Structures are given as C-alpha cells and as structure tokens.
C-alpha positions as CSV (number, residue, x, y, z in Angstrom):
1,M,1.8,-15.7,1.5
2,P,0.9,-19.0,-0.4
3,E,0.5,-18.9,-3.8
4,L,0.1,-21.3,-6.9
5,A,2.4,-21.2,-9.8
6,Y,0.9,-23.0,-11.8
7,P,-2.7,-22.3,-11.3
8,L,-4.2,-23.3,-14.6
9,W,-3.5,-26.9,-13.5
10,L,-6.5,-26.4,-11.1
11,L,-8.8,-27.0,-13.8
12,A,-8.4,-31.1,-13.9
13,L,-9.5,-31.4,-10.6
14,P,-12.9,-32.6,-12.6
15,L,-10.4,-36.0,-12.9
16,A,-11.0,-36.8,-9.9
17,L,-14.7,-37.8,-10.3
18,V,-13.7,-40.3,-12.5
19,P,-12.7,-43.0,-9.7
20,L,-16.3,-42.3,-8.2
21,W,-17.6,-42.5,-11.7
22,A,-16.0,-46.3,-12.2
23,W,-17.4,-47.2,-8.6
24,A,-20.8,-46.1,-9.5
25,R,-21.2,-48.5,-12.8
26,P,-23.0,-51.6,-12.2
27,H,-20.7,-54.2,-10.3
28,S,-22.0,-57.6,-8.7
29,L,-20.6,-59.1,-5.2
30,R,-21.2,-62.7,-4.7
31,V,-23.2,-63.2,-1.8
32,S,-24.3,-66.6,0.5
33,G,-27.0,-67.4,2.4
34,L,-29.5,-69.0,3.5
35,G,-32.3,-66.5,2.5
36,G,-32.8,-64.1,-0.5
37,T,-31.9,-60.9,1.7
38,P,-28.3,-60.1,1.9
39,S,-26.4,-60.2,5.4
40,A,-26.0,-57.0,7.2
41,A,-22.4,-57.6,7.1
42,A,-23.0,-58.2,3.0
43,G,-24.3,-54.6,2.8
44,L,-21.4,-53.0,4.7
45,R,-19.0,-54.5,2.8
46,V,-20.9,-53.6,-0.1
47,S,-20.7,-49.9,1.2
48,A,-16.7,-50.4,2.2
49,V,-16.1,-51.0,-1.7
50,L,-16.5,-47.4,-2.4
51,V,-13.7,-46.7,-0.1
52,P,-10.7,-47.3,-2.2
53,A,-12.4,-44.8,-5.3
54,V,-13.2,-42.0,-2.5
55,L,-9.3,-42.6,-1.7
56,E,-8.3,-42.5,-5.5
57,A,-10.1,-39.2,-6.3
58,L,-8.5,-37.5,-2.7
59,A,-4.8,-38.7,-4.5
60,I,-5.9,-37.2,-7.6
61,V,-6.7,-33.8,-5.9
62,G,-3.3,-33.9,-3.9
63,V,-1.6,-34.7,-7.6
64,V,-3.4,-31.4,-9.1
65,V,-3.0,-29.3,-6.3
66,A,0.8,-30.1,-6.3
67,L,1.3,-29.8,-10.4
68,A,-0.3,-26.2,-9.9
69,R,3.1,-26.3,-7.2
70,P,1.7,-24.1,-4.1
71,Q,4.7,-22.0,-2.8
72,H,5.1,-19.6,0.2
73,I,6.3,-16.2,-1.0
74,E,8.0,-13.9,1.0
75,H,9.3,-10.1,-0.1
76,E,12.1,-8.4,1.4
77,T,12.7,-5.1,0.9
78,V,16.3,-3.9,1.3
79,R,17.1,-0.1,0.9
80,D,20.8,0.9,0.1
81,S,20.4,4.1,-0.1
82,D,17.7,7.2,1.3
83,G,16.0,8.9,-0.3
84,L,14.7,12.7,-0.1
85,D,13.7,14.3,3.6
86,I,10.6,16.2,2.5
87,L,8.3,18.7,5.0
88,L,5.2,19.9,3.6
89,A,4.2,22.9,5.1
90,I,0.5,23.9,5.7
91,D,-0.5,27.5,6.7
92,T,-3.9,26.6,8.6
93,S,-4.9,29.9,9.7
94,G,-8.6,31.2,9.4
95,S,-8.4,32.8,5.7
96,M,-7.8,29.0,5.0
97,R,-11.2,28.2,5.1
98,A,-12.5,30.2,1.8
99,Q,-14.4,28.0,-0.5
100,D,-12.9,29.3,-3.8
101,M,-10.6,26.2,-4.7
102,G,-13.9,23.7,-5.9
103,R,-14.4,22.2,-9.2
104,G,-17.1,24.2,-10.9
105,L,-19.7,24.8,-8.4
106,T,-18.6,22.3,-5.9
107,P,-17.1,24.6,-3.2
108,L,-13.9,23.5,-1.5
109,S,-12.1,25.2,1.2
110,R,-8.4,26.1,0.7
111,L,-7.2,24.3,3.6
112,E,-9.4,21.0,2.4
113,A,-7.8,21.5,-1.2
114,A,-4.5,21.0,-0.2
115,K,-4.9,18.3,2.2
116,Q,-6.3,16.4,-1.0
117,V,-3.5,17.0,-3.0
118,M,-0.7,16.6,0.2
119,R,-2.0,13.3,0.6
120,A,-2.0,11.9,-2.8
121,F,1.6,13.1,-3.1
122,A,2.8,11.5,-0.1
123,E,1.1,8.3,-0.9
124,A,3.5,8.6,-4.3
125,R,6.2,9.3,-2.8
126,V,7.0,6.0,-1.0
127,E,10.6,6.1,-0.9
128,D,11.4,9.3,0.6
129,R,10.6,10.3,4.3
130,L,8.1,13.1,4.9
131,G,7.5,14.7,7.2
132,L,4.1,17.3,8.4
133,L,4.7,21.4,9.5
134,V,2.0,23.1,10.5
135,F,1.9,26.9,11.2
136,G,-0.6,29.9,11.4
137,E,0.0,32.7,14.2
138,E,3.2,29.9,15.4
139,A,4.8,27.0,13.6
140,F,5.8,23.5,14.7
141,I,6.4,19.9,13.5
142,Q,3.3,17.9,13.3
143,V,4.9,15.0,12.0
144,P,8.9,14.5,11.6
145,P,9.9,13.1,8.3
146,T,9.1,9.3,7.8
147,L,8.9,6.2,5.8
148,D,5.0,5.6,7.5
149,S,2.9,7.2,4.9
150,D,-0.3,5.9,6.3
151,T,0.4,7.8,9.9
152,L,1.2,10.3,7.8
153,A,-1.7,10.6,6.1
154,D,-3.7,10.4,9.0
155,F,-2.3,13.4,10.6
156,I,-2.9,15.5,7.3
157,G,-6.3,14.3,7.5
158,D,-7.0,15.6,10.9
159,L,-5.5,19.2,10.2
160,R,-7.8,21.8,10.8
161,L,-8.3,25.8,10.5
162,G,-6.5,27.6,13.8
163,M,-4.4,24.7,15.2
164,A,-1.6,26.8,15.0
165,G,-3.4,30.4,15.4
166,A,-6.1,31.7,13.6
167,N,-5.5,35.5,12.8
168,A,-1.8,35.5,11.2
169,T,0.4,34.0,9.2
170,A,4.0,33.1,10.2
171,V,5.8,32.7,6.9
172,G,9.4,33.1,8.2
173,D,8.8,31.5,10.9
174,A,7.8,28.0,9.5
175,I,10.4,28.0,7.0
176,A,13.2,28.6,9.4
177,I,11.7,25.9,12.0
178,G,11.0,23.9,8.9
179,V,15.3,24.4,8.1
180,K,16.3,23.7,11.7
181,H,14.4,20.3,11.6
182,L,16.1,18.9,8.1
183,K,19.9,20.3,8.8
184,D,20.3,17.4,10.7
185,L,19.2,14.6,8.7
186,D,21.2,12.7,6.3
187,A,19.4,12.8,3.1
188,P,21.4,13.8,0.3
189,S,18.3,16.2,-0.7
190,K,16.1,18.3,1.6
191,L,13.1,20.4,0.7
192,I,10.0,22.0,2.1
193,I,6.8,22.4,0.2
194,L,5.0,25.5,1.9
195,V,1.3,26.1,1.1
196,T,-0.1,29.8,2.2
197,D,-2.5,32.3,0.7
198,G,-1.5,35.3,2.6
199,R,1.8,37.2,3.9
200,S,3.7,36.9,6.6
201,N,2.5,38.9,9.3
202,A,3.7,36.7,12.3
203,G,6.5,35.9,14.0
204,T,9.8,36.2,14.5
205,V,11.8,35.6,11.4
206,E,11.4,37.1,8.5
207,P,10.9,35.1,5.4
208,M,14.1,36.1,3.4
209,D,16.6,35.8,6.6
210,A,15.3,32.4,6.5
211,A,15.4,31.4,2.9
212,N,18.9,32.8,3.2
213,A,19.6,30.3,6.2
214,A,18.1,27.8,3.9
215,K,20.0,28.6,1.2
216,A,23.0,28.4,3.2
217,L,22.2,24.6,4.4
218,G,20.9,23.2,1.1
219,V,17.6,23.0,1.7
220,K,15.1,23.9,-0.9
221,V,11.4,25.7,-0.5
222,Y,9.1,25.8,-2.9
223,T,5.9,28.2,-2.3
224,I,2.9,28.1,-3.1
225,G,-0.1,30.5,-2.9
226,V,-3.8,29.1,-2.7
227,G,-6.7,31.0,-3.6
228,T,-7.4,34.4,-5.2
229,S,-6.2,37.7,-3.2
230,D,-4.2,38.5,-0.5
231,I,-0.9,36.8,-1.4
232,D,2.5,38.4,-1.2
233,Q,3.6,36.5,-4.6
234,R,7.2,38.6,-4.6
235,T,8.3,37.8,-1.3
236,L,7.4,33.8,-2.0
237,S,9.0,33.7,-5.2
238,A,11.6,35.3,-4.1
239,V,12.1,32.6,-1.2
240,A,11.9,29.8,-4.0
241,Q,14.3,32.0,-6.3
242,V,17.0,32.0,-3.6
243,T,16.9,28.1,-2.3
244,G,17.4,27.4,-6.1
245,A,13.0,26.1,-5.5
246,S,10.1,27.6,-7.7
247,Y,6.9,29.6,-6.8
248,Y,3.7,28.6,-8.0
249,S,0.1,30.0,-7.7
250,A,-3.1,28.0,-8.0
251,S,-6.4,29.3,-7.8
252,N,-8.3,25.9,-7.6
253,L,-8.0,22.2,-7.0
254,N,-6.9,20.9,-10.6
255,E,-4.0,23.8,-10.5
256,L,-2.9,22.7,-7.3
257,A,-2.8,19.1,-8.2
258,K,-0.7,20.0,-11.1
259,V,1.9,21.7,-9.2
260,Y,2.3,18.6,-6.7
261,A,3.2,17.2,-10.0
262,D,4.8,19.3,-11.3
263,I,7.5,19.0,-7.9
264,D,6.9,15.4,-7.9
265,Q,8.6,15.4,-11.4
266,N,11.1,17.8,-10.5
267,E,12.5,16.3,-7.7
268,K,12.9,12.4,-8.2
269,T,14.0,10.1,-5.2
270,T,17.3,9.3,-4.9
271,A,16.5,6.2,-2.9
272,Q,17.7,2.9,-3.9
273,V,15.7,-0.2,-3.0
274,H,15.9,-3.6,-3.8
275,E,13.2,-6.6,-3.6
276,Y,14.2,-10.2,-2.7
277,V,11.5,-12.8,-3.3
278,H,11.8,-15.7,-0.7
279,R,9.6,-18.9,-2.2
280,D,9.2,-22.0,-0.5
281,E,7.9,-24.6,-2.5
282,L,5.1,-26.4,-0.7
283,Y,4.1,-29.2,-3.4
284,A,5.6,-32.2,-1.6
285,D,3.1,-31.4,1.3
286,W,0.4,-32.4,-1.2
287,L,2.2,-35.1,-3.4
288,W,3.7,-37.8,-1.0
289,P,0.2,-37.8,0.9
290,A,-1.5,-38.2,-2.6
291,C,0.8,-40.8,-3.5
292,G,0.0,-42.9,0.0
293,L,-3.7,-42.1,-0.2
294,F,-3.3,-43.9,-3.8
295,V,-1.4,-47.1,-2.4
296,A,-3.9,-47.6,0.2
297,A,-6.6,-47.8,-2.0
298,Q,-4.8,-50.3,-4.7
299,L,-4.2,-52.6,-1.1
300,L,-7.2,-52.6,0.0
301,S,-8.9,-53.1,-3.6
302,A,-6.8,-56.1,-4.1
303,T,-7.2,-57.5,-0.9
304,V,-10.1,-56.8,1.9
305,L,-12.6,-55.0,-0.7
306,R,-11.5,-56.5,-3.8
307,R,-14.7,-56.7,-5.7
308,L,-15.3,-60.4,-7.2
309,P,-16.0,-61.2,-10.6
C-alpha cells in the first residue's frame, strides 16, 4: 500500500502558491494597435502569461511530494515453524441455556458467555491453529484446526443450543474425537479446551478412558465447568490432571474470561514468524515530471510568453 516516509514535507505545499502570487502582481504588456481597445489576440496573450506560473506551481507540488518520499510497501510473512494445535470444545446441550453468566442484573446464557470468550481467545492466538469441536448427545468436529481466525469466529458465532443433541452430554466422546483428530497433526504441542456445565451421561467412551488416551498421545485437556450446579468437578479435574492440564470453574462471564487468560499465559505459542517489508520508492514518479514542468515554464517565459518590460 502507498505510504509516505516523510509526510511532514507536505506542510510545504503552500509554496506552490508563490508563482501564482508573483504572476498576480501588477504587470504590463505593451500592445500596438490603431485604437484604444486591445485586440482579441492581445487579450489571449495576457491570459497565456499565466501558463508558466501554473506550470511552476505544479512543479513545486511534484517536488514537495517527492521530498515526502512516497513508497509502495508490501509486507511478507514467513512462518519458520508452526504453533500449537488447539481444539475449542463446547457443550451445546440444553442446560447451556441457563441465564446465570451475566454481569450484575444483565442475564447471559452459559453458551453465549462461552462464545464471547472463545472468540476473543481465538482472535488473540493468531500464530496457532485453532479448531472447534461441538458436543451434546454426540460430538463432532465443526472446524478443523486452522489459521483462518475470521472463519473460526464466524462458526463460533453460529453455535446454537441442541446442535449436537439437547438432552445429554457426551464428555468422553468429545475428548476421544478431539484426540483422534489431533493425533495426526504435527504441531509440537496439542491441547483441547473443553467447556461444559454438567456431567458425562451419554456416548460410548468414558471420560477417564479418553483422558488416558489423550495422555498417551501427548494431548493436554483443559476442562472448564461453567454455571453454578450439576457440574461433575471430580471427573473434570481428574481428566485435566491425567493429561497434564488444569481444571477451572467459572460462575460468570468475568471468571470465564480469566480462565481463558490463564490458559493463554500457560500455553505460549511455539510459532516462529518473521515479517519482511518490501519498499518500492515512488519519488522519481513525481520528481522527474516536476523537473520537466519547471523547464517548460522557463522556456515559455523566455520565448513565446515572455513578459515585456
């Protein structure tokens, strides 16, 4: 994109008015004729005297812009190594509609609170690949880990209650499917951040069996219990401990945001990214035309448009 290296030079643009001011000063042009009224040709010549002043003014504009050093800048990002692979696992069962996560008297459902914090977390982890896992009565990968944070944010925003079944919570299946998806990826560190407000009461895989599989494959599982009741804290804590992660509880939006901030601090990205800046100087595109305009103004002033004393 075009930028100016020294934009303060543009403050000198009013200097372009100097040639016009000089032309506007009283001057005379001797005209011979039989009567007292100047001919049309003479009037045209008087007006034409303004041309060199206009050319000089344009030349000054060109020089000033050239001094401001316009450049075309391109930024190139080179990734030397990948960051973390993270799956954001979210419970969308019916109990996540409970309006107990708001600030003060403002109601906010557990699902909406989780969506807000997950989007902010995803937008901050620009060097890592993040994906979305949805679970309820069943579990599935909604978005595979990606660097496209805008697309991920859109899918998080589209989350709705019951999209994976509204009447039960398959925590073990969610962990197992997340681990199965992450195990074939080549990131140096892989983790699942799982949010639920209940206990595992559906699916075919027990949470601890899934946790042991995660440990064997080097996947950390952070677990977060949201809301104020019916949370199987014992199981969620054991899952996190087995995989080398942590269990958190959050009863409102502020606490949930602090949980994700803590995970963000504990799990620093391993990506190595270098940014290179390419600059194409554009000052010559202004300077050489300015010089041409100035030379043309001087030639016209000295020849066909010379002002007579």
